C-alpha positions in Angstrom: 116.4 166.2 57.7 120.0 165.9 59.0 122.4 163.3 57.6 122.4 161.1 60.7 118.6 161.0 60.9 118.4 160.2 57.2 120.8 157.3 57.6 118.7 155.9 60.5 115.5 156.1 58.5 117.2 154.3 55.6 118.4 151.5 57.9 114.8 151.1 59.3 113.3 150.8 55.9 115.8 148.1 54.9 115.1 146.0 58.0 111.3 146.2 57.5 111.8 145.1 53.8 113.9 142.1 54.9 111.4 140.9 57.5 108.4 141.2 55.1 110.3 139.5 52.3 111.5 136.7 54.6 107.9 136.0 55.7 106.7 135.7 52.2 109.5 133.4 51.0 109.5 131.2 54.2 106.6 128.8 53.1 108.4 128.1 49.8 111.8 127.7 51.4 110.3 125.1 53.9 108.7 123.1 51.1 105.1 124.2 51.8 102.6 125.1 49.2 99.6 127.4 49.6 98.1 127.0 53.1 99.7 123.6 53.8 102.1 125.1 56.3 99.5 124.7 59.1 98.8 121.0 58.4 100.1 118.6 61.1 103.1 116.5 60.3 102.7 112.7 60.5 105.2 110.9 62.7 105.9 107.4 61.7 108.1 106.3 64.7 106.1 104.3 67.1 108.3 105.2 70.1 106.9 108.8 69.8 103.3 107.8 69.9 101.5 108.5 73.3 100.1 105.0 73.4 103.7 103.5 73.5 105.2 106.1 75.8 102.7 105.9 78.7 102.6 102.5 80.4 99.4 100.8 81.3 98.5 101.5 84.9 96.7 99.2 87.3 93.4 100.9 88.2 93.3 102.2 91.8 89.8 101.9 93.1 87.9 99.8 95.6 87.0 99.6 99.3 88.5 97.5 102.1 85.8 95.4 103.7 85.6 92.6 106.2 83.3 89.5 106.1 83.9 88.4 109.7 81.1 88.9 112.2 83.5 88.9 115.2 83.6 92.0 117.4 85.6 93.3 120.3 88.9 91.5 119.5 92.2 93.0 120.6 95.0 93.2 118.0 98.5 93.8 119.3 100.8 95.5 116.8 104.6 95.2 117.4 106.5 98.4 117.2 109.0 97.4 119.9 111.6 95.6 117.8 112.8 98.5 115.6 110.3 97.7 113.0 110.9 98.9 109.5 107.3 100.1 108.9 105.7 103.0 110.7 102.2 102.9 112.2 101.0 105.4 109.5 102.0 103.0 106.7 99.8 100.3 108.3 96.8 102.6 108.4 94.6 100.9 105.8 94.7 97.6 107.7 94.5 99.1 111.2 91.7 101.5 110.3 89.7 98.7 108.8 90.0 96.6 112.0 89.0 99.6 114.1 86.0 100.5 112.0 84.7 97.0 112.4 84.7 97.2 116.2 88.1 95.9 117.1 90.7 97.4 119.4 94.3 98.2 118.3 97.1 98.3 120.8 100.8 98.8 120.2 103.6 97.0 121.9 106.5 99.4 122.4 108.7 97.3 124.7 108.8 99.9 127.5 106.3 99.4 130.4 105.7 95.6 130.2 107.1 92.5 128.5 105.8 91.1 125.2 104.4 88.0 126.9 102.5 90.1 129.4 101.0 92.2 126.5 100.1 89.0 124.6 98.0 87.7 127.5 95.3 90.3 126.9 95.5 90.1 123.1 93.6 88.0 120.5 95.9 88.6 117.6 99.5 89.7 117.0 100.8 91.7 114.0 104.5 91.8 113.3 105.9 93.9 110.4 109.6 93.9 109.4 111.2 93.7 112.8 114.9 94.7 112.8 115.6 93.5 116.3 115.7 89.8 117.2 113.1 88.3 119.5 114.5 86.9 122.7 114.1 83.2 123.6 111.5 84.1 126.2 109.5 86.1 123.6 109.7 83.3 121.1 108.4 80.8 123.6 105.6 83.2 124.5 104.6 83.8 120.9 104.5 80.0 120.4 102.3 79.5 123.5 100.1 82.4 122.2 99.4 80.7 118.8 99.1 77.3 120.4 96.3 78.7 122.5 94.4 79.9 119.4 95.9 83.4 119.0 96.3 84.5 115.4 99.6 86.0 114.1 100.6 87.7 110.8 104.3 88.3 110.1 105.3 90.5 107.2 108.9 90.8 105.9 111.0 92.6 103.3 114.1 91.7 101.3 117.5 92.4 102.9 118.9 95.9 102.4 122.5 96.9 101.9 124.2 98.7 104.8 127.6 100.4 104.5 129.8 100.6 107.6 133.1 102.3 108.2 135.2 104.2 105.7 134.5 102.4 102.5 136.5 104.9 100.3 139.7 104.2 102.3 139.2 100.4 102.1 138.4 100.1 105.8 134.6 99.7 105.5 132.4 96.9 104.5 129.0 96.2 102.8 126.6 94.1 104.7 123.1 92.9 104.0 120.6 93.6 106.8 117.1 92.2 106.7 114.1 91.7 109.0 114.5 89.4 111.9 111.7 87.1 110.8 113.5 83.8 110.6 113.1 82.9 114.2 109.4 83.8 114.2 108.7 81.5 111.2 111.0 78.6 112.0 108.6 77.1 114.6 105.9 76.9 112.0 107.9 75.5 109.1 108.1 78.9 107.3 111.3 80.6 106.1 111.9 83.9 104.3 114.2 83.6 101.3 117.0 85.9 100.3 116.9 88.5 97.5 113.8 89.9 95.9 111.4 88.7 93.2 111.2 90.4 89.8 109.4 89.9 86.5 110.5 91.4 83.2 107.5 90.1 81.2 104.5 91.0 83.3 104.7 93.7 86.0 103.0 96.8 87.2 105.2 99.5 85.6 108.4 98.2 87.3 110.1 94.9 87.1 110.1 94.7 90.9 106.4 95.3 91.1 105.3 91.7 90.5 101.9 90.2 90.2 100.9 87.3 92.5 97.9 85.1 92.1 96.1 82.4 94.2 98.2 79.2 94.5 95.6 77.4 96.6 92.0 77.9 97.6 91.8 79.4 101.1 90.1 82.1 103.1 93.1 84.4 102.3 92.4 84.2 98.6 88.6 84.7 98.5 87.8 87.2 95.9 91.4 87.7 94.9 92.4 87.6 91.2 95.8 89.1 91.4 97.7 91.3 93.8 100.6 93.7 93.3 103.7 93.3 95.5 106.2 96.1 95.1 109.3 94.4 96.5 108.6 90.9 97.6 110.7 88.2 99.2 109.9 84.5 98.6 108.5 82.4 101.4 109.8 78.8 101.6 107.7 76.2 103.2 107.1 72.5 103.2 103.8 72.0 105.0 102.2 75.4 105.0 99.5 76.4 102.4 101.0 78.5 99.6 98.1 81.0 99.3 99.6 83.4 96.8 102.4 82.8 94.3 104.1 84.8 91.6 102.8 84.7 88.0 104.7 83.1 85.1 108.1 84.7 84.4 108.9 85.6 88.0 112.6 85.3 88.9 114.6 85.4 92.1 117.4 88.1 92.1 120.0 86.0 93.9 119.8 83.0 91.5 118.1 84.5 88.4 116.0 81.4 88.3 112.4 81.4 87.3 109.9 79.6 89.4 106.6 79.5 91.2 107.6 81.5 94.4 105.2 81.8 97.3 104.6 85.2 98.7 101.8 84.5 101.1 101.7 81.3 103.1 99.6 80.1 106.1 100.4 77.5 108.7 97.6 77.0 111.2 97.2 80.2 113.2 100.1 81.9 111.5 100.2 83.7 108.1 103.5 84.9 106.6 103.6 87.6 103.9 106.8 88.4 101.9 106.0 92.1 101.3 105.1 95.2 103.4 104.4 97.8 100.7 101.1 96.4 99.4 99.4 97.4 102.7 100.3 101.1 102.5 97.9 103.8 101.5 99.8 104.3 98.3 99.4 100.7 97.1 96.3 99.5 99.1 94.0 99.9 96.1 96.2 98.5 93.3 94.7 95.5 91.6 93.0 93.3 94.3 95.2 94.5 97.1 92.3 95.9 99.1 90.6 92.4 98.9 93.7 90.8 100.4 93.9 93.4 103.1 90.3 92.6 104.1 91.0 88.9 104.1 94.0 89.4 106.3 91.9 91.4 108.7 89.4 88.6 108.8 92.1 86.1 109.6 93.3 88.2 112.6 89.9 88.3 114.3 88.5 84.9 113.4 90.6 82.9 116.0 89.4 81.9 119.4 92.2 82.2 121.9 92.1 80.7 125.3 92.5 83.3 128.0 95.7 83.6 130.0 98.2 82.6 127.3 101.1 82.8 127.4 101.1 81.8 131.1 103.0 83.8 133.7 106.4 82.5 134.7 105.9 79.6 137.2 102.2 79.3 136.6 102.7 75.7 135.4 104.9 74.6 138.2 103.4 72.3 140.9 102.4 74.0 144.1 104.6 73.3 147.1 103.3 73.3 150.7 104.4 76.4 152.6 107.4 76.0 154.8 107.5 77.3 158.4 110.1 77.6 161.3 108.6 74.6 163.2 109.8 71.0 163.1 109.3 69.0 159.9 106.1 67.0 160.1 106.6 63.3 160.9 104.2 60.3 161.2 101.1 60.9 163.2 100.9 58.8 166.4 98.2 56.1 166.6 95.5 57.2 169.0 95.1 55.1 172.1 91.9 53.1 172.4 89.2 54.5 174.6 
């Protein structure tokens, strides 16, 4: 064998000897004895235990059902005021209504006015409108509910909007929120500022607060607790506070704890301070599906008088037609025969 080959063979033998010797010494170097090297190591730190790492999740199961025996009602859904929720996100509620024999129509603000669309509707659903209702529309909505029409208004907390060149000091930060104040003011309902949070009891996020019945009503039938993902408080003096936050719920703008209403009803109007609970992603958290079914019942259980809101001029007194002839004067007394 040549000298280079003999040197390569010697190096190979040395490497094999080192590997075999290291494998034999490793168990003793690591403090293991015999076959104990394969035994699991006990971890004492609780933060590494699976039970403390994974949060408890609210079970997602159930079915959205309706108890109302009403059929053939027409629900008008507002999508003509730059609403912050898409038609797809409302699918759990709208599908439930359609499956129970009701008709869904959308107001897009193109071919006809809102008041004209409301005349042929039995209920009105408004979710997170970003555009203000005009004075004529507000008057029409009030006439609609006065005639027995049902309305649900859902709102969200204000969002932050940056305008202009903020980095150059020329821009500004503004809060923009749903235009729900004007809709609720006629019914003694106001949407508060900020959002609700709970650091003690929540559904995996401090903004995902639990709400529970605050009063016995048709809206709370079968409801134990509901998950609201980002709720705004509803302020009211006379309306029924149907659902309120659980203990430990705070308001972001004041940091104060309190019993904040999230769902309230005033006659034919129900106000909800959240829009996420009705989406497919959250519809089956806790008792959300029960609340959605109750809201569907609320929409179709009204009895609206036809023709409301009335067409412009319909309530004005009728005047006699005018012609080109002379104005009528006193009729002459007929001569005796």
